[in-house]
Short mmCIF file of the C-alpha atoms (twelve columns), coordinates in Angstrom:
data_MODEL
# 
_entry.id   MODEL 
# 
loop_
_atom_site.group_PDB 
_atom_site.id 
_atom_site.type_symbol 
_atom_site.label_atom_id 
_atom_site.label_alt_id 
_atom_site.label_comp_id 
_atom_site.label_asym_id 
_atom_site.label_seq_id 
_atom_site.Cartn_x 
_atom_site.Cartn_y 
_atom_site.Cartn_z 
_atom_site.pdbx_PDB_model_num 
ATOM 1  C CA . MET A 1  -92.359 57.335 131.823 1 
ATOM 2  C CA . SER A 2  -89.792 60.120 131.755 1 
ATOM 3  C CA . SER A 3  -90.511 63.363 133.510 1 
ATOM 4  C CA . ARG A 4  -90.436 66.683 131.723 1 
ATOM 5  C CA . SER A 5  -87.278 67.686 133.602 1 
ATOM 6  C CA . ASP A 6  -85.564 64.461 132.481 1 
ATOM 7  C CA . LEU A 7  -86.478 65.220 128.890 1 
ATOM 8  C CA . TYR A 8  -85.132 68.770 129.178 1 
ATOM 9  C CA . SER A 9  -81.965 67.456 130.783 1 
ATOM 10 C CA . ASP A 10 -81.489 64.942 127.971 1 
ATOM 11 C CA . LEU A 11 -82.131 67.640 125.373 1 
ATOM 12 C CA . GLU A 12 -79.546 69.930 126.980 1 
ATOM 13 C CA . LYS A 13 -77.003 67.084 127.011 1 
ATOM 14 C CA . LEU A 14 -77.658 66.299 123.348 1 
ATOM 15 C CA . THR A 15 -77.308 69.968 122.457 1 
ATOM 16 C CA . ALA A 16 -74.011 70.192 124.336 1 
ATOM 17 C CA . ASP A 17 -72.764 66.979 122.688 1 
ATOM 18 C CA . ALA A 18 -73.709 68.272 119.238 1 
ATOM 19 C CA . THR A 19 -71.881 71.531 119.896 1 
ATOM 20 C CA . GLN A 20 -68.808 69.667 121.114 1 
ATOM 21 C CA . MET A 21 -68.842 67.452 118.014 1 
ATOM 22 C CA . ALA A 22 -69.192 70.481 115.745 1 
ATOM 23 C CA . ASP A 23 -66.208 72.110 117.465 1 
ATOM 24 C CA . GLU A 24 -64.153 68.934 117.063 1 
ATOM 25 C CA . ASN A 25 -65.139 68.691 113.388 1 
ATOM 26 C CA . ASP A 26 -63.987 72.284 112.883 1 
ATOM 27 C CA . ARG A 27 -60.662 71.460 114.558 1 
ATOM 28 C CA . LEU A 28 -60.203 68.380 112.362 1 
ATOM 29 C CA . ARG A 29 -61.024 70.379 109.233 1 
ATOM 30 C CA . GLU A 30 -58.369 72.921 110.214 1 
ATOM 31 C CA . ILE A 31 -55.805 70.134 110.698 1 
ATOM 32 C CA . ASN A 32 -56.804 68.654 107.345 1 
ATOM 33 C CA . ASP A 33 -56.327 72.046 105.679 1 
ATOM 34 C CA . GLN A 34 -52.890 72.401 107.292 1 
ATOM 35 C CA . MET A 35 -51.836 68.928 106.176 1 
ATOM 36 C CA . LEU A 36 -53.038 69.546 102.613 1 
ATOM 37 C CA . ASN A 37 -51.239 72.896 102.552 1 
ATOM 38 C CA . ALA A 38 -48.016 71.279 103.782 1 
ATOM 39 C CA . LEU A 39 -48.271 68.460 101.241 1 
ATOM 40 C CA . GLN A 40 -49.039 70.829 98.371  1 
ATOM 41 C CA . TYR A 41 -46.110 73.019 99.395  1 
ATOM 42 C CA . SER A 42 -43.844 69.959 99.527  1 
ATOM 43 C CA . LEU A 43 -45.212 68.367 96.358  1 
ATOM 44 C CA . PRO A 44 -42.366 69.429 94.044  1 
ATOM 45 C CA . ILE A 45 -39.752 67.707 96.174  1 
ATOM 46 C CA . LEU A 46 -42.011 64.680 96.611  1 
ATOM 47 C CA . GLN A 47 -42.501 64.383 92.841  1 
ATOM 48 C CA . GLU A 48 -39.003 65.176 91.629  1 
ATOM 49 C CA . GLY A 49 -36.765 64.277 94.523  1 
ATOM 50 C CA . VAL A 50 -34.152 66.582 95.928  1 
ATOM 51 C CA . PRO A 51 -33.048 69.069 93.259  1 
ATOM 52 C CA . GLU A 52 -29.347 69.658 92.715  1 
ATOM 53 C CA . ALA A 53 -29.594 73.219 93.972  1 
ATOM 54 C CA . ILE A 54 -31.414 73.068 97.300  1 
ATOM 55 C CA . ASP A 55 -33.203 76.140 98.625  1 
ATOM 56 C CA . HIS A 56 -32.616 75.531 102.315 1 
ATOM 57 C CA . ASP A 57 -35.138 78.193 103.376 1 
ATOM 58 C CA . TRP A 58 -37.844 76.524 101.285 1 
ATOM 59 C CA . VAL A 59 -37.007 73.104 102.772 1 
ATOM 60 C CA . LYS A 60 -37.071 74.525 106.311 1 
ATOM 61 C CA . GLU A 61 -40.462 76.122 105.656 1 
ATOM 62 C CA . ALA A 62 -41.850 72.886 104.183 1 
ATOM 63 C CA . ILE A 63 -40.626 70.918 107.206 1 
ATOM 64 C CA . ALA A 64 -42.065 73.527 109.586 1 
ATOM 65 C CA . LYS A 65 -45.466 73.324 107.878 1 
ATOM 66 C CA . VAL A 66 -45.523 69.538 108.165 1 
ATOM 67 C CA . GLN A 67 -44.340 69.614 111.788 1 
ATOM 68 C CA . HIS A 68 -46.982 72.195 112.697 1 
ATOM 69 C CA . ALA A 69 -49.764 70.181 111.071 1 
ATOM 70 C CA . VAL A 70 -48.591 66.969 112.796 1 
ATOM 71 C CA . ALA A 71 -48.361 68.750 116.163 1 
ATOM 72 C CA . GLU A 72 -51.916 70.048 115.757 1 
ATOM 73 C CA . ALA A 73 -53.109 66.558 114.860 1 
ATOM 74 C CA . GLU A 74 -51.417 65.063 117.933 1 
ATOM 75 C CA . ARG A 75 -52.664 67.790 120.310 1 
ATOM 76 C CA . ASP A 76 -55.213 66.081 122.533 1 
# 
């Protein structure tokens, strides 16, 4: 039979694990939001291909958004 201190220890560990999982879920939701934002921003070029008149600043920003989201996803 488990002692009361063992039960409290297990409860504290479960609480810490649940908090850690909640933090990780928040981080993954943020990455998901960044990826969706980058894809939505890039959607016109993905749907229509490269337009004849390229806005280089827009392309740089789209690439930066994707790179940032990928870097956040790979950060571990």
